[in-house]
N, C-alpha and C positions, 0 to 999 in steps of 0.2 A: 244219163251222164256217161261220157266216154271214159273208160279206165276206172281205176280204183283209187280210193283215197289212201295215201300212205299212212300207216299207223292206225288204221281204222279199228276202233274198239267196240263199236256197236251202238245200238239204240237203247236207252235206259229210261226207266221211270226214276223220279227223284229219290225214292226209297229203296232202289234195287241197284245202285251203283256198285261196281266191283269193289273189292276190299282196298286195293291200292292202284293209283294211276301208274302209267308206263311213260317213259320218256318218248317224246314224238307222237303221242297218241292223238287221235281225233275222234269225236263222237257227237251223238245227238241226245239230248236230254229233254224228256217231257216233264213239265213242272207239276204234273198230277201224281198221286200215289198209285201204287200197283193195284189197289182196291177199286179203282175207277178207270173209265175208258180212255182218259187222256184229255188235256185241256189245251196246252200250248207247247210248242217245240222250240228249243234253243240248241245252240251248238258250241263246241270248243275245240281248240287245237293247242296242244302243248308244243311250243317251239323251243329251240335251244336256249333262248335268253328271255322268254316271256311266255305267258299263258294268255290266249285270246279267247274271250267268251262273248258270243253273239246272242242278243235277244232283240227280235224285230220291234218290240215296244220300248226298247231302251232301258229296261229294268235290270237291277243288279242280280247276280246269281243267287239261287236259294241257299240257305245255310248248309243243307246237306251236300251241296256241290263244293262249297268252300271247305267243309270238313274233309271231303274226299281228297281235295288237293293238298292237305296239310303236309304230307310226307315229302312232297317235291317243291312246294311253294314258299318262297321267302321273298318278301316285298323288295328286298335289296338285290338279290341274285336273280330272281325270276319274277318280275312284277306280273300282276293280273290286270290285263287291259280288257275292260268291258265296253261294250257299245252303250252309248247314252243317248243316241239320237233315235226317236221313234220313226221307224220306216213304215210300219204297218199302222193303220188307223183302226179305232174300235169298231167301225162299221164295215170294214173290209171282209171279203170272203176269207175263209180259214186257209191262207196259203203260207203260214209261218214255216211249215216243214220244207217247202219249196225254197224259201229264203235261206234256210239252214244249209240245203244242198248247195245253193250259190255261194254262200259264205265259205263252205268247205272247199269248193272248186277254186275259189280265188285266194284262199289263204294258204296256198301251197308254196309260193315262190317269194323271195325277198322283193320289196320289204314286207315282212310279215306283220301286217297291220290289218285292221278291220276295214275292209273296202266299202265304206258307207255309201259313197255316190254311186258305185256300180250296183249295190244292193237296193238302193232307192230306185234306180232304173228298172231293175228286175221286178220290184214291187209294182211300179207303174204298169209294166207289161202284163203282169198277172191280173191287176185290177181291171185293165182295159179288156183282157181276154174274157174275164168273168162278166163284165158289163155287156159284152157282145153276144152273150149267150153261150159262149164256149166254156167248157169246164177247165179248171186248173188240173194240172197233172195229178194222177193218182199218188197218194202218199206212199204207196208201194215202191215208188222210185227210190226211196231210201234204201231198199234192199240191194239196189245196184251199186251202193258204195262199198260193199264188202267183197 
């Protein structure tokens, strides 16, 4: 990924989130606990008037993440917008981290929405790349965000 993500907060496990969120932050969250190697990657961006949460399976955020947001989140002043469309399929190769990177790249400029169609196209490309014998990008590409 070219450049850095403004407000980059880091990569976290669901039970190791920082004490408080920051205005304008962006990050990647693994839904596993820190006792385990990791299961599924999700991402978020705190925009001026909303919080965007992306899960490639379209699932809601875990309770730990919602608790983390409590100090800056009010449904009226700053609604939490979650992706609800499944972009990744259960039998797909594990490329949820790559879709998180795509989400963070695309959720930088107005309108600050969850770009589901573009993410679905990215998933199709990753699916095709894996089917053709190529490997998806190394998850280490998340380090390029900071």
